[in-house]
N, C-alpha and C positions, 0 to 999 in steps of 0.2 A: 927582304927582309936579312936582319945581321942577328947573330944567335948570340945568348948572351954567354959570357965565361961562365964557367964553373961555379967559380969564387963568389959572382954575384948570385946563383942562386943554392950554393950550398950554407945549410945552416951550422955555423960554428957547433962545435965541439961542445964546450960550455953553455950553450941555449940549447941543446938538445937533453943533457944531463939533467938542466935546471927543470925543464919541462917533465923530463921523465921522476925525478925526484919529487915533482907536487903531488904525483898520483900513484897510489900504489900498485902492483901487479894486479892486485885485483880489482881494483877498482877501473886497470884497462879494462883486464877481461870481462866485465860485467859490464861497460860501454858499449866493447866488441860485439858480444854476446845481443845486447839491447838491439845494436844495431840492425844486425841478420835477421832477428824476430821482426822488427818494422820491415824490413824488405819483403820477408817471407808473408805479409800480413796485409797484399794487396788487396782490398776492397774489391775488386773486380774479378777475379780468382773465381770464386763461388759462381759470378753470373757468368763467367767465360766455358768452368766445369758443365755447367748445365746446358748448353750450346750443343753437344754434344749427345746428352741424353733426351735433347725434346726434339732433336731434328728428326722428323716422321721418313724422310726422301732417303731412299736406299743408296749407296755408295754405286758411283759410274762402275763400270765394267768395262774389259777391254773389248767387247760384243758392240758397245754402245758407240764408240770410235773406233771403225774397220781401219779409217785409211792412216788412224794416229801414230804409229808406229812407222811407216812409212815415210809419214811428212818430219816426223822428228830425226829420222835417220839422214832425212835430206840436209836437215835444218844442222846437223852436226858434221856431215862433211862438206857444206860451204863453210861453215865456222873454221876446221879443219885447213880446207884449201886456202881461205883469207888468212890464215896464223903461217901459213908456208910461204906465202907469194908476200906475206908482209916482213917473214924474216929472213927472206932468203938476201 
């Protein structure tokens, strides 16, 4: 892949100024706020928030998985050893 030179990608200042002059600052701010509001109004947000409220199972505790901490420590040690070997 060949990178495009900046001259090909850059917008000429005259074009940028023309675009900015077409819209007032208030219009640009309003458009930005509307875009942010649309982003925050995800229709799935309420459904996902309800998952935590309606879940009747208890959260697992360390005693539910007695070997977890030892297994995790072993995995971290393996990862560290592999990284040291690879970078040596």
